[in-house]
Phi, psi and omega in degrees: 000119181269136184227152168280120187240128180281127176264115191271338186252180182066010176274085185239149178297154181302328183286001177272004180283137182286156179255353189240030184257019175291151183282134187284309186241164178247135175284161180252158180295147178300137182099349178291336182236123177244148181285157175218178173060216185295330179289319175298318181299317179294318177295325177295319177297322179297319178291332171280352178253216184298328180302314182272354186228019184297332176293334175279327184287318181231064188297329182298326177280322183283334181275355176292111185282060189288338179265001183225243186289350179259019178305150184284138178239171172300133180070020173300141182292151180295137184273140174266110183264000179079017183252155172280127187262002184299123177082357179288149177258136170127341178078184188289336186301327184293330182292342178297315185264357186304321184296330178298318176298311182301308182298307190290319176295323175293314178298324177302312179292320179298311181307309185290321178296311185295323180290316180294332182264001182053045181280102189302314180293319177296323179298317178299319176299320179294319180297324174297314180300311181298318180299317180298319180295317180292329178292334183265009174284131179285165186301324182282357178105349185300124165235113185186195188250005186242141171289162183307330186286350180242328192302142178057022186221069187235147172232016182206187181312134177200166181243028188301302181287323184294318178294330177282321182296317179293325182285308186297329180298320178291320178298319179293324177295321178293319176301315183295328180278320185269338186060031178281102186297335182294326178292316178296316179298326176296317179293316180302317184290323178293319181289321176302320179299321176296311183296331177283327182269340170239073186297142185301129175069002179237012181211174180221084182300334182263008178276108186220035179081199186245010182260177180303136187216053185295322179295322177299309183297320174303328182300343175300336180291357173301342174298335177301317184291319180296317181298321185282330173294319177298319176307318183277325188254337189058022180277117188293344181296333181289320178288322180295325178289324176299318178296321179297315181300320180291323176299311182294323176301319182287339185254008182239166179290128172228156179285089178047065182260118188292330186274004171294138186307311181301323178294318178297319182278356174280113184294344181262357182287142173238142179304134184217347193283179172302126190308313185296328174298310182304324186271324177289335183284346175306318183300318179296321179291321177299314182294320182294319180298313184282345174281324186256339189047047183265131182299323181294323178290324172298316175300316182296320180298319179295319179299313186295315182296325175298317180294318178300316180302319181292340179265009187253134182278177184301327184277357182097000180275121182265147189308129181199047187241059351262346186249145179290319168058041173061030182256157168266155182292143181217139186294335182249330189256353177235126179261167177229147185267146179295327176298323180295322181298313181295316184291323181290317179301314180299318182295311180299322178301311178302311181294323176298316180299322183277325187265330184072013180286115185303321181301338178291326177300322177295319176301318178298311181294321177303313183296312183289312187285336183249288185300311186290318177291324180284355175257359174272153171272121183288353183243344181225160181274084180192165183225163174276132170294311173235147181210151173244158179299303171278114185242098184270342175197156175226075183240026177109319182255169184283097182045040174086358181284154184253135173245101191306325184266008181218133170279094190277124176231002190291335181273072173204173176257134184210150171280355185215320185057045184292332180298338176256289179188138180271074178239319185289320179298316174301323180287330177297330174284343179275328195297321180293314179295327178290323176296315176299315184300330184258019181279337176233146172228165163255145173260324175198195183287356180232008186224126171253140186242116172277088189285312177244140187262121181190157176293119181202175177228121177259130171237115183208193174221154173232122182052042178081357182263123182284141174208160180234136176230117178258124176268097184270107187201156173250022179299142013267008184278339168222159189244034179248141184228136168237114176266110180264117188257130177226128180209167181293321180211166180299151176202161181255129178200179182241139169247124177257123179246121182298131174261111180305156185293336183275001183291129176268327181202141175264129177243119177195155174272355183283146167280134181209161169237155182256123176229120172051040175091006178238142169268132188245117175254116182237117176193180172277120177264134180288171181304322176236113186215169177220150168237122181249132182218142170222151179246124176282136179229166171213159179296127178246134173255114185245166180246138173272179186300339184254011174092002176286155182256150177211162191241136182226140170226119183061229182276353188261137167272140182247148185218157175270115181291148179246123178296145184214158170267126180277132183239114181282146177240223183297140175249130181264178176300145178084008182062032169277137193227150171275148176223141170241163182222127179250129184294145175275341177217147178257016178297143173233165189227152177235163184280139179239113182298139177089001179287152182296156187214120182225134171255125184205129175053043177074013180236152172247122184255128182207191176233136180233153182268122177290120183293335181278314182268341186064025175251142174290135181228148174299139179221136177245114178266137183239165178304134184309320187288352181259007186254160169247289171266144188196160163238129186244338177245141189227000000 
C-alpha cells in the first residue's frame, strides 16, 4: 500500500548548508587490496572452517530457496529455524525473513574471502550462486524474497529492504572484482524496482504499524547499496533516495531506534535499542549528512558518535547483549555481539573514508585487533555470539549472571549458534574482508592513504599508471612496516601513513611531514622502491571509567588468561562443535601501584595482587585476542 507521507524534519533554509562537508578520501573497488601475512593465513583457515562451510553446518537454512521458488506468500507457514525462542522479542513474523539474512550475509563474506584468497574452487561456487540469483530476477527487475501478492505491501514486520541489502552488497562485491556488467545491471534494475514501488517522498517504506519491526529497521541498511551505486555511477538519485529513506525512518514508528533524528537531537535521550541496529544505522546517518550537507545532520552525527563511544568497551566492543538499555560500557557487565562488531567496524570505515579523521582509524583497529580477535576461539573454528572484556566463564550466561526471562546460551563458542540465530557467524565471515577493503584510500590523483595498518597488497593506479604496494608487516604484533613499491617506471606521488594515537616516536629515513595525524612521504619513487617505517611504543597503564586499570602496548590490549576446562557441546556436520569453558580457579586480581613492568617477546610481565589471598603474584599478560577466559581490568 503506497501512501503520501509527510516528512516533518530536514526542512531547513538553504543557508544552513555546511561548507566543509566534502569527502576527504575515495574508497577503492573491492579486490584492489588483498590480505597477506598472518591475516591471509587466518582468513584461509576461516575458509577451511565455519566461514567456508556454513552451508554444510546448517544446510536446512542455506537450502531454503527464499529468493526463488521458495519466496514468501500470504499464509506461508512459520519456519522452524532450529533455534530456542525463549525470551526473544518480536514474535513469529521475524522468523519468516531470517533465512535471507543468514544466507546473504554468509554469501557476502564467502564471496569476499574466496575472491581475496584467489580460491579457485570457491570462485566456481560463487559463479553458480550469482547465476542462480540472476535467473530468479523478475522481468520488472525484482530480486527479493516475496511473491507479488506481498511485495511492497506491508503494514507490519517484514524483511523487504533488509533481504535486498544483504544480497545486493555481495553481488556488488562480486561485480567490482569480476567486472561482470550483467551483475551490475541486474542490481541497478533491482534498485530501480525498489525506487519505483517506494517512490521518493510519496511513500513510506518504514511505516509498519506499532508492533515490533526489527526487520523493517534493519532495512535502513539498503542505503549501503545506494551508496555503492553512487560510487560507481555518480548518479545523484541514489544519494537522494538514501536521504529519503533516512527521513522516512526518522518519521515513523520504530521499536526503540536510537538513530532516528528526533531521538538523536533530544539531549535527554539515552541509547536503548538493539545494539546491532544502533551501529549499522550510523552509515545511513553518515550518507544522509554527506548527501545533503545539512548542518543539523552534521550535528546529529557528532552527538550520535559520542553516545556510541560511551557504549563501547575498552576493546572496541559496543554494547549489544542484545539491547543497549541505557547502559554505559563496562568490562564485566556489558557484552557485545559479533554482529555488532562487524556493523560498527563497517560504519566507522565509511565515516573514516568521508571525514579523513585519523582517530577513527584507531577505533577500527582497536575493534578488529582486540574485540573481534578476542571473540574468536584461538583453538577451534568458532566464535562467541556474545562476549565481555572480562570473561570469567563461557558457560552460556554472562559471567554467571541469570536472566529469568531468557534461556541464555549466547556466551559460548559455536560454528553456527543455531540455538539462538545464525547471524553472528555469517557476520564473522564478513569482518576481515571489510577490514582489508578499507585499509587504503585515495585522496587525489597523486596521493595514496595507508589508512589502516595490516599486512596487505594494494594494486591500483594513479593518473593511469599502474602500481603495486605491498605492506610487509607483522602488525599489530610488531610495529615495523616495509612498503614495497612496484611500477613500470619511476613516478612522483605521495603516501600518507596514519600515525596511531599510541605512537611515541616515528623512526624512518624518509623525509616526511605530519598532517592531521598522518605522516606524508612525497617524492619520486623508483620502479622498485621501499619505504621503511617503525613506530615506537611503550606499555601504558590506563584507567577505565570506574577506576580500574588496564594494560596496552601499541594497538593491543593485554589480559591475564584464565585457565579453563573445555566442555564440548553439540556437534554439527563436518565435525564442527560448540564449546563452553569453565574456569579452573575463581581468583581475581587487582592492580598494585609501583609493581615492576617488563615488555618482552610480545608479553607484559608484572605483579598483581590476588584479591583472595592478598598476596602479590607474578603475572604474564598476553594479547587480548589470544585469550578465551581472561581478566583485563584490575
